[in-house]
N, C-alpha and C positions, 0 to 999 in steps of 0.2 A: 552293923546295919541299924540305923535308929528307928522308930516307931514311934507312933502317935495317931492321937486323933485330932480333927478340928474342931476347936472349941466356941467357933465364932460362928454365931448366928447371922443371918440378915438383920443389919441393925440400921440405926438413923443417924448413924455416925456422920460427919459433914465428908465431901469426897476428899481422899487424899490425893495432893498435890506432891508430894516428894517421891515419890517409889516409881523411878523410871525403867520402864520395863518394856520391849517389844514380844507382842505374841506373835508367833512366826507359823504361817500353816500351809503346807504346799497345797494346790487344789486344781482339779480338773473337774470337766463336765459329768464324768461319769459318775463319781462320788459326789458331786454338788446336790443331791436329793432333798436336802434340808438347808440349802443355803442361805435362803432369806432367813429362816428360823435362825440359823448358826449367826448372821450378821446382827441381828436383834440382839442375839444374845451377848455379841461383844460389845454393840451400843450399851447394853446396861454395864458391863465392867468398865468402860471408860467412864462413863457416870461417876462410877465409883473411883477411879484411880486417872486424875487429871494429865497427868505424867505419862500415861502408856497410849502405845499405837499399834492397830494391827497391818501386818506385812504378810501378804499373799504372795505366792509364787506359783506361776502356771507355766506349762509347756508348750501350753494354747497360745500361739499369738491372736487368734481370732476372738479369744475369750476377753483380754484384755482390757478393751472398751468396755463391755458390759460390767466387769468387774469395777472399772474406776466409775461409772455410774451407778450401782449399786452403794459403793462409798458415799456418794455426794448423795444421795437420798436416803440413807440411813443415818447421815450426819457422823461419818467415822473419820477418826484421823489415821493416816497413814500412808502404805505404798502398795502399789501392784508391781511385783517384778516378772519379768520371763526369764527363761533360762533353758539352757541346752542338755539333753542327756547324754554324758559321755560314760559310756560301755563299752566293753568287748563285743565285736563285730557278731558273733555267734550267740551273743544271748539273748535270752526270751523271758527272764524273770521281771516283773513290772517293781521290784523291790528298787531297779537305779532310777526310777521316777522320783521316788518319795527321798530317797538319799541325795540326790543333785540336788533337790529342791530345797530341803533343809540347808544344805552345803552353801546353795545361792543364797540364803537367808542369814546363815551366821555370817558370810563373808559382808552383807549389807550392815548388818549390826553393828560390826567391827570399824568398817569403814565411813560407813555414814551416817551412824548416830554414836550418842554417849552413854547410851542405856546400861545400866547396870547389870541388868539380867535379859535373857532370852526364854520366852516361855512357849515349847513346842504343843501345839495343838493339834486336833483333828477335825476336817470341816463336816465329821459326820455326827458329832457330839456338840451337846450342848455342857454349861458349867457354871456351879454355883456364881452369881456374879462379885462375889467377895473371894475368889479364888487365887486373884495378885494376892492380896494382902495375907491371906492365910498361909502360902507358900512361902511368901517372903519373910514372914514369922518364923516358919517351921525351918526353912535352909539355915537361919544364923547359925554359925559354927560349921556350916558344911559347904562344899563345893556344887552341889547338884541335889535333886529333891525329885523324886517319883512320887506320884500318885497314882492309886490302883484303879482298876476300871471294869467292866464286863466286855470282853471280847463279843464279835458279832459271831452269829452260826453256832451260838449253844460251844463255843471251845474254851469255856472258864474265863479265868480273869487273869490280867495283864498287869501284875504289880510295878514290873520297870518298863511299861512300854512308852513310846514317845509320843501318843497321845494327851501326856499330862505330865511334861518334863521341862523342870527349871534348871538352868546353868548360870553361874554369875560369871561375870564377864570375864574373869582370870582363866578359869577353867574354859570359856568357849574359844578364847585366844590359844589355847594349846592343842585344842580338838580338830578332827576333820570328821563331818559325818561322810560314811563309804558304807557300803555292802558287798558282799562277796558272793558270786555264782558260782556254782558247782557244774559239772558235765550233767545233763537233763534237766535243768533248769531250778535245782534247789539251791535255795539263796539263805545265806544268813543278814537279816536285816539291820538296818541302821542303828537300829535302837540295841539292838544286840550286841554290837561292835563298839557301842556306845560304853555301854557298862565294862566292855573289856578294856577300853582304853583308859577309863574313869580308873580302873582299879591298877592299871598298869602304871598310871601317872600318878598314883597313890593319893588319889584326890577322897575329899571325905564327900560320903552319900548318903542320903537319907531316903528310906522307903516306906511307905505306910499308903493308908486310907484316909484323905485329910480334907477333902473336897468331894461334894455331890457332882456325880458327873452321868449323863445320860448318853449312852451310845445306841444309834439309831440304825435298826436292821433296812428299815424303808422310811417313808413320809410319815407314818403315823405309827410304829411299833418301835419301843425303846428297850433297853435294859437300864436299870437306875442302880448305881452305887452310890452309898449313902457313907459316911466316915464312920469308922469304927477301928477298933484294935486289931491288930495283924495276930492272925491264929498261930499256934507253934508250928501245924505243919507246913503253912507258907513262909512261915519266917525262916523255915532250915532250908527249903528249897530256892527261897530266894536269897539266901544269903550272899553277899560279895564273892566270897571264897568259892562256894559252891557254883554261883554262876561263872565265875573266870575259869573255872576249872573245865565246866562243859563247853563252853564257849572255846575255849582252847582245844580241846578234843575235837571237836567240831570242824575245826580249819583242818587238821589233822587227818580226822576220818573223811571230810567231804561229804558230811552229812550233816544237818541243821538237828543236833543232839536234844538240846533244850527242848525243840517244838516235837519230835518224836517221842520225848518221854512224857510230854504232855498229853498228846495224843492217845498213847498205851493207858495212860494214868484214866482219861475221860471214859474209854472204853470199858475199863475194869471196873471202875468205880463211880464215875458221873464227874462233872466237873468240877475242879476245887473251887470253894465257894467263899474261903476264909483263911 
């Protein structure tokens, strides 16, 4: 696992016209409580990277016109997709909504664009406007890169979450966003299964805290992550081999083992913070 920090501050360099990237985000009304702030942040990103575009995917058909109007009023490049949630008849987890949304975006990127990268984000976060350039610089020699951020509800840090993950086009063509749900509604999320598949396909993955990310609990309260080096404890528990073993064990045991271990650690020692 590669580690590193972002050494790019907000600078006065001219806009980059060369980096072709799609920022893909599943969205629904319930989670879109900072939508205007998120879109303004995306506008800043697009001002830095002129070949970038934003693709929102929603299962709520009656949300589409509003989202498209916001694209126009904010001056954003991109598209709004609709998709269906395909899941087992007795499923109860909301994980399927996100996985199916990201899969719809993946298919769109490969079939409708020539983008070199897909950058997965979440609609309840804002990012350093230079995020694209920073991740492109750090993904060199790798197939995927994760930048860590604070989780909501005091659940610690996700170093490999889907809220800031960049995949190059070759890796994207070999993967499928998916989730698994067990009896009782416990699920393994798409970002965990993405890690599993990246390891299985022998993809090169880099993990670290490369960019500043703010994760909003509500319209006004957020936890902020800034670039820094990965601590020894976090490097160990998030190594690709350890994560692969835990996720594989989860599929066998029908429990989300990494999440349960994280919650147990949080109760004993508090959220892991570096």
